[in-house]
N, C-alpha and C positions, 0 to 999 in steps of 0.2 A: 584455463590452459595448463596451469601447473599441476593441479590435482588429477586431472583426467587425461593429460597428455594430448591436449587438443591443439589444432592449428588455430590461427586467428580467425580464419573463415569458419571453422567449426564452432568456435566460441561466439562469434557474431551471429551465427544461425541460431544458436541457443538463446541468445538475447532476443532474437526476432520472434521466437516462440512466445516470450513474455509480452512483446508488443502486439502480437496477433491476439493473445488473450485479452489485452486491454481494449483493442479495437472491437472485439466481440462483446466484452463485458460491459462497457460503458452504456451502449444503447439497450442491451438486454436488462441490465440492472435498473436503468431508468424506466424501462417498460414495466418491470416487476413492481417498482415503487409506485408507478401510476396506477397499475391494476389494484394494488393494495390500498391506494390512497394514503400511504404512509411513507415517510422518509426514514425515520429512525430505525424501524425494525430491519429492513434490508441492509441499511448502513451498518448496524451493529453486527448482524449475521456475517456480512462479508469481511468486516474488520476482524472478527474472531477467526474466520477461515484464514485470512492472511497471517494473523498471529500464529496460528497452528502450523501453517506452512513454513514460516521462518523458524519456528521452534523445532521443526523436523530436522533442520540443518544442525541444530545443537544435539539432537538425539543421535544423529549419525556422525557426531564429532566433526562436523563441517564438510563431510564428504558422503552424501547419500549415494546409493547406487544410481548409475547413469540414467536408467529408465525413470526412476523416481525423480531425479533432477529435472528431467524434461517435464514431467507432470507438475512438479512444484512450480517451475517457472511459468507454465501456462496458467495455473490456478492463481498464482500471485499476480500476474498480469491481469487476468480476468477480474480478480477482486479489486485491483487498483481502479478498475472502471467505476467502482462504487464512489470514488472520490468526486465524480461528477455530481453526485447528490449534494455536495457542499453548496454548490451554486443555487440549486433549487431551495435548499434550506434557507440560505441567505436571502434569496429573492422573496420567499414567503414569510420570513421572520422579521424583516425590516421594512420601513416605509419605502416606497418607490424612489423617493428623492435620495435616500441613503444607500440604496442597494448597490450602486456602482462602487462607491467608496468601500463598503463592507466586502463586496466581492473581490476587489483588489487586495484588501487586507487578507482575506481568506486564501487567495491565490498565493500570497507571499509564503504561507506555511508550506505549500507544496514545493515551491522553488527552493525555499530554505532547506527542506529535507533533501531535495535533489543535490544540493551543494554540500551540505554537512555530512550526510550519510556516507558517501564514498570517501570523503576526506577522513572522517573518524575511523571508518572501517580500515582504510589504508594505514593509518597511524597504529591502530591496534594490531593489525597484521604484522607490521614491521617490528613493533615492540615485542610481541610474543614469539614471533618466528625467530627474532634475533636472540631472545633470552634462552630458548630451548634448542634453537637450530633446526627445529622441525616445522616444516611449512603447514602440516596438518594442524598442529597446535595453534598456529597463527590464524588459520581460517576458522577454527572452532571458536576462538575468542572473538574474532572479527564478526562472526554471525550473531554475537550478542547485540551488536549495534542495531541491526534492523528489527530484532525482537523488541528492544527498548523503544525504538521509534514507533513500532506498531502498538505497543502498550500506550504510549502517549496519544497516538491517534485514536485508539479505542476509548480512552478516557474522554477525549474531546467529543467524540460522537455520543458517548453516554450522557454528556452534559447538554446535548441538544434537547430543547424543550419541544416535544412533539405537539403539545397543545397549541403553541404559537403557530406552528406550521399548519396544523389541521384547521385552526380558526381562520388563518389568513387564506388558506387554500379555498375554503368555502366562500369567503368574501370575493376572492379573485374569480371564482367560477360564476358568480351571480351577475 
């Protein structure tokens, strides 16, 4: 709203673009994963795409052109759909008796990010906007937060052991 002179309605519609991306991305990415019979490859690819999108905000000093902003929001939402692969990986990587507990634990990461990211972003925004008096500076430094969260997510996905998943997937299909 501040950077683009938007109304609350305009800003909420922009957020809706991200949600539409997620609604499309989750089943489509799941379908791609099923067709490839792999979880790790699409998961890594989409995490890299999300990281690139968040990094674009840094490239444009926190204020990409409006048309690019719309595209970035859609792609980020779409890519977040890949997080649904977490539950497939958990289900296929752990014994059935433990999959509920591990799924709950894995789900905690998403909720923790949803709580921490805006809080940290806001603190950084206040700190840097207050220090320079320039709101653009605040947003630039604020966007480092989702970039760092994306890097942590990518590292987590890279640690996924595809051999466990593929081995258990074959057993589940028999």
